[in-house]
C-alpha positions in Angstrom: 32.0 31.7 5.9 35.7 31.0 5.4 35.7 28.5 8.3 38.0 25.5 7.8 37.9 21.9 8.7 40.0 21.0 11.7 38.9 17.4 12.5 36.5 14.7 11.2 35.0 12.4 13.8 33.1 9.1 13.1 30.9 7.2 15.6 29.4 3.8 14.7 26.0 3.1 16.2 24.1 -0.2 16.2 20.9 -1.2 18.0 19.1 -4.5 17.9 15.4 -4.2 17.1 12.7 -5.9 19.2 11.6 -8.0 16.2 13.0 -8.7 12.8 11.5 -6.6 10.0 10.8 -8.9 7.0 10.1 -7.8 3.5 10.3 -9.7 0.2 14.0 -9.7 -0.3 15.3 -8.3 3.0 15.3 -9.0 6.7 16.4 -6.3 9.2 17.4 -7.4 12.7 19.4 -4.2 13.6 19.3 -0.5 12.9 22.8 0.9 12.5 24.3 4.1 11.3 27.4 6.2 11.2 27.4 9.6 12.9 29.9 11.9 11.2 31.0 15.1 12.9 33.1 17.8 11.1 34.8 20.1 13.5 35.8 23.6 12.3 38.0 26.5 13.4 34.9 28.6 13.8 33.7 26.4 16.7 30.8 25.1 14.6 30.4 21.3 14.4 28.6 19.9 11.4 27.1 16.5 12.0 24.8 14.0 10.4 24.0 10.3 10.6 23.9 8.2 7.5 23.0 4.7 6.3 22.0 1.4 7.7 24.8 -0.9 6.4 25.9 -3.2 9.1 28.3 -5.2 6.9 30.0 -2.1 5.4 30.1 0.1 8.5 33.7 -0.6 9.6 35.0 -0.3 6.0 33.2 3.1 5.5 34.7 4.5 8.7 38.1 3.3 7.8 37.9 5.0 4.4 36.8 8.3 5.9 39.6 8.3 8.5 42.4 7.0 6.3 41.7 8.4 2.9 39.3 11.3 3.0 39.9 13.1 6.3 43.6 13.7 5.8 43.0 15.6 2.5 40.1 17.7 3.9 41.9 19.0 7.0 42.3 22.8 6.4 39.7 22.7 3.6 37.1 25.5 3.5 33.8 24.3 4.7 31.9 26.4 2.1 33.8 24.8 -0.8 31.5 21.9 -0.8 31.6 21.1 -4.5 35.4 20.9 -4.3 35.3 18.6 -1.3 32.8 16.4 -3.2 35.3 16.1 -6.1 38.1 15.3 -3.8 36.3 12.6 -2.0 35.0 11.2 -5.3 38.5 10.0 -6.1 38.0 7.2 -3.6 35.5 5.6 -6.0 38.1 5.3 -8.8 40.2 2.2 -8.0 38.8 -0.5 -10.3 38.7 -3.5 -8.0 37.3 -1.6 -5.0 33.7 -2.0 -3.8 32.5 1.4 -4.8 29.6 1.3 -2.4 32.0 1.8 0.5 33.5 4.9 -1.1 30.1 6.3 -2.0 28.8 5.9 1.5 31.9 7.5 3.0 31.5 10.4 0.6 27.9 10.7 1.6 28.8 10.9 5.3 31.2 13.8 4.8 28.9 15.6 2.3 26.0 15.5 4.7 27.9 16.7 7.7 29.4 19.6 5.5 25.8 20.7 4.6 25.0 20.8 8.3 28.1 22.8 9.0 27.2 25.4 6.4 23.7 25.6 7.7 24.9 26.2 11.2 27.4 28.9 10.0 24.6 30.9 8.4 21.8 29.7 10.7 19.7 28.4 7.9 18.4 24.9 7.1 19.0 23.1 3.8 15.7 23.8 2.2 16.0 27.5 2.7 19.6 27.5 1.4 18.4 25.6 -1.6 15.7 28.1 -2.4 12.9 27.3 0.0 10.6 25.8 -2.5 8.2 24.6 0.2 7.4 25.1 3.9 5.7 21.8 4.4 6.1 18.3 3.2 3.7 15.4 3.8 5.3 12.5 5.7 4.7 8.8 5.2 6.1 5.9 7.1 7.9 2.9 5.7 6.3 -0.2 7.3 3.8 -3.0 6.8 6.4 -5.7 7.2 5.1 -9.2 7.1 3.6 -10.7 10.3 3.3 -14.3 11.2 -0.3 -14.0 12.5 -3.2 -11.7 11.7 -1.4 -9.9 8.9 -4.4 -7.9 7.7 -5.6 -7.0 11.2 -2.1 -6.0 12.2 -1.9 -3.8 9.1 -5.1 -2.0 9.9 -3.9 -1.4 13.5 -0.6 -0.1 12.2 -2.4 2.4 9.9 -4.6 3.6 12.8 -1.5 4.2 15.0 0.3 6.1 12.2 -2.7 8.3 11.6 -3.0 9.0 15.3 0.6 10.0 15.3 0.1 12.5 12.5 1.6 10.4 9.7 0.0 10.9 6.3 0.6 7.5 4.7 2.4 4.1 4.5 4.9 2.6 2.2 3.7 -1.0 2.4 6.3 -3.8 2.1 5.3 -6.5 -0.3 6.6 -9.0 -2.9 7.0 -11.8 -0.4 3.6 -13.3 -1.2 1.6 -13.8 -4.4 0.4 -10.6 -6.2 -3.2 -11.6 -5.2 -2.3 -12.0 -1.5 -0.4 -8.8 -1.4 -3.3 -7.0 -3.1 -5.4 -8.0 -0.1 -2.8 -6.4 2.1 -2.9 -3.2 0.1 -6.7 -3.2 0.2 -6.6 -3.5 4.0 -4.4 -0.4 4.2 -6.5 1.6 1.9 -9.7 0.8 3.8 -8.1 1.7 7.1 -6.4 4.8 5.8 -9.1 6.3 3.7 -9.0 7.9 0.3 -6.5 10.6 1.1 -4.0 8.3 2.8 -0.7 8.0 0.9 -0.3 4.4 -0.2 2.9 3.3 -1.7 3.6 -0.4 -2.4 7.3 -1.5 -2.3 8.1 -4.9 -3.7 11.9 -4.5 -3.4 12.6 -5.9 -6.8 10.9 -9.2 -6.0 8.5 -9.8 -9.0 8.6 -10.9 -12.6 7.1 -8.6 -15.1 4.0 -10.8 -15.3 3.6 -10.7 -11.5 4.0 -6.9 -11.3 1.3 -6.5 -14.0 -1.0 -8.9 -12.2 -0.7 -6.9 -9.0 -1.2 -3.6 -10.8 -4.4 -5.0 -12.5 -5.9 -6.3 -9.2 -5.2 -3.0 -7.4 -6.3 -0.7 -10.2 -9.2 0.7 -8.1 -7.1 1.3 -4.9 -5.6 4.5 -6.2 -2.0 3.5 -5.3 0.1 6.6 -4.9 3.0 4.6 -6.4 4.3 1.1 -7.0 8.0 0.9 -6.0 10.7 -1.3 -7.6 8.1 -3.9 -8.7 10.4 -5.9 -11.0 13.6 -8.0 -10.5 16.8 -6.0 -10.6 18.5 -7.4 -13.7 16.1 -5.9 -16.3 14.1 -3.6 -14.2 14.5 -0.4 -16.3 12.8 -2.0 -19.3 10.2 -3.9 -17.2 9.2 -1.0 -15.0 8.6 1.1 -18.2 6.3 -1.7 -19.4 4.4 -1.8 -16.1 4.0 1.9 -16.1 2.8 2.1 -19.7 0.5 -1.0 -19.6 -1.0 -0.6 -16.1 -0.9 3.2 -15.8 0.2 3.0 -12.2 2.9 5.6 -11.0 6.3 3.9 -10.6 8.9 4.9 -8.1 12.6 3.8 -8.2 16.1 5.2 -7.8 17.2 4.0 -4.4 19.1 1.2 -6.0 21.0 3.5 -8.3 24.4 4.8 -7.2 24.7 7.9 -9.4 22.7 10.6 -11.1 23.5 8.9 -14.4 21.7 5.8 -13.4 18.7 7.8 -12.3 18.9 9.7 -15.6 18.7 6.4 -17.5 15.6 5.4 -15.6 14.0 8.7 -16.7 15.1 8.4 -20.3 13.6 4.9 -20.4 10.2 6.4 -19.2 10.4 3.9 -16.3 9.5 6.1 -13.4 7.2 8.9 -12.2 9.1 9.3 -8.8 12.8 9.1 -8.2 13.8 8.2 -4.6 17.6 8.3 -5.0 19.3 7.8 -1.7 21.7 10.6 -0.6 23.3 8.3 2.0 24.2 5.6 -0.6 25.1 7.7 -3.6 27.2 10.7 -2.7 25.3 12.9 -0.3 22.9 15.8 -0.6 25.1 17.3 -3.3 24.5 14.4 -5.7 20.8 14.1 -4.6 20.2 17.7 -5.7 21.7 17.0 -9.1 19.3 14.1 -9.4 16.5 16.4 -8.5 17.5 18.9 -11.2 17.7 16.2 -13.8 14.3 14.9 -12.7 12.8 18.3 -12.9 13.8 18.5 -16.6 12.0 15.2 -17.2 8.9 16.1 -15.2 9.7 13.5 -12.6 9.0 14.0 -8.9 11.7 13.3 -6.2 12.0 12.2 -2.6 14.8 10.8 -0.4 14.9 7.2 0.5 14.5 7.2 4.3 17.0 9.4 6.2 14.4 12.1 7.2 17.2 14.0 9.1 18.0 15.6 5.7 15.4 14.1 3.4 12.6 16.2 4.6 14.5 19.4 4.0 15.8 18.3 0.6 12.4 17.5 -0.6 11.2 20.9 0.5 14.2 22.6 -1.1 13.4 21.6 -4.7 10.3 22.4 -6.8 9.7 18.8 -7.7 10.1 17.4 -4.2 7.1 15.7 -2.8 7.0 13.5 0.3 9.2 12.7 3.2 9.9 9.1 4.3 10.3 8.1 7.9 
């Protein structure tokens, strides 16, 4: 286990989608990622792909190659906490866009976890304690359609179930709460009572709109309502939605550190924390978030990135679902 890093390779990937995926506050025309490979003197190559940040991709790769890779050559692969502290220094310059440094750190941390797993021939969830052997998987989807939205949603659910997927995180917030409630109802009817149904507004609604949606859908047994309120006061407003409506609230992907997630928990704003290990420092930071959440009685899952998210959720006692 005293293998050392000899080279860090980065490969940008970008693929145009057949149609634009439209949510409330986002439109995705491409899927892109960075494949990071960490070569070692033991012959093992740790690798992982991370993120979907088209605008930041070139800057993230530049930071990895110019700032982080030079100080990690010769570093022990197993000393992952030390590597994390070294790469964290890139976030310190005051005028820098810290998202770039955090994403670069995440790429390296993820590939290092893969390298360690390959060296000992064990996956992350076993190395972390093997809390679970199985995780139920749901798909992110239900993007808005121009025609036959409700019929298209029902067909999408049927296809997911046929594929073995256990649920859907439904995109919403781009229509009125009442219209989006009809969309959630269509998914529940098509999926059945045991179908995981998360509703993700991507921070689109006012407090009043979020409460209206929660009231209309109170009999749909939503598994969670995700980021229902606008970003600038969401910690307070999500806590109000949670306490008044009684619906489980999920958030955390928009936070950049474990401290931001901790503050959500201290505010009693969330039931599920879906911190993103590709945006906030890698599996190392995600596991810290999971440990904090466990102390608060909060469940955790990874925002997308099933290549490590499924194993991370299975590796902690409060992990629940996997998102694909």
